[in-house]
C-alpha positions in Angstrom: 16.9 -208.1 140.6 15.1 -208.7 137.3 16.6 -207.3 134.1 16.5 -208.2 130.5 19.8 -209.5 128.9 19.8 -209.9 125.2 16.0 -210.0 125.1 15.7 -212.6 127.9 14.3 -211.7 131.3 16.8 -212.9 134.0 17.1 -212.7 137.7 20.6 -211.5 138.6 22.6 -210.8 141.7 25.1 -208.4 140.1 24.9 -204.6 140.7 27.3 -203.4 137.9 28.0 -204.2 134.3 31.4 -205.7 135.1 29.9 -207.9 137.8 27.1 -209.0 135.4 29.7 -210.1 132.9 31.5 -212.2 135.5 28.1 -213.7 136.7 27.3 -214.7 133.2 30.8 -216.1 132.6 31.7 -213.7 129.8 35.5 -213.6 129.3 37.8 -211.4 127.3 37.3 -207.9 126.0 35.9 -208.4 122.5 32.3 -207.4 123.0 30.2 -204.3 123.5 27.6 -203.5 126.1 24.5 -201.4 125.7 22.5 -200.4 128.7 19.0 -199.2 128.0 20.1 -198.6 124.3 23.2 -196.5 125.3 26.7 -198.0 124.7 28.7 -198.2 127.9 32.5 -197.7 127.3 34.6 -200.5 128.7 36.4 -198.0 131.0 33.0 -197.5 132.8 31.8 -201.1 133.1 32.9 -201.3 136.8 31.2 -198.1 137.8 28.0 -198.4 135.8 25.4 -199.6 138.2 22.4 -201.8 137.2 18.8 -201.3 138.4 15.7 -203.5 138.2 14.1 -203.3 134.8 17.3 -202.4 132.9 17.8 -203.7 129.4 21.3 -205.0 128.7 22.6 -206.1 125.3 25.9 -207.9 125.1 27.1 -207.8 121.6 29.9 -210.2 120.5 31.7 -210.2 117.2 31.2 -213.0 114.7 33.2 -214.0 111.7 31.6 -214.5 108.4 29.6 -212.2 106.2 
């Protein structure tokens, strides 16, 4: 299905937030996920389903300032 990840249109096979993170090779726990502008708690990543047209932001921390 086609979704937007961090502003880029992508064709994905995943059906949940957790599966998408695995598909995109994100590892660890130090990032936040917003689905259609709503933050998804980590405890709900596995149960939060994706649908065509969704907008997903994967926010990773950076050092500096």
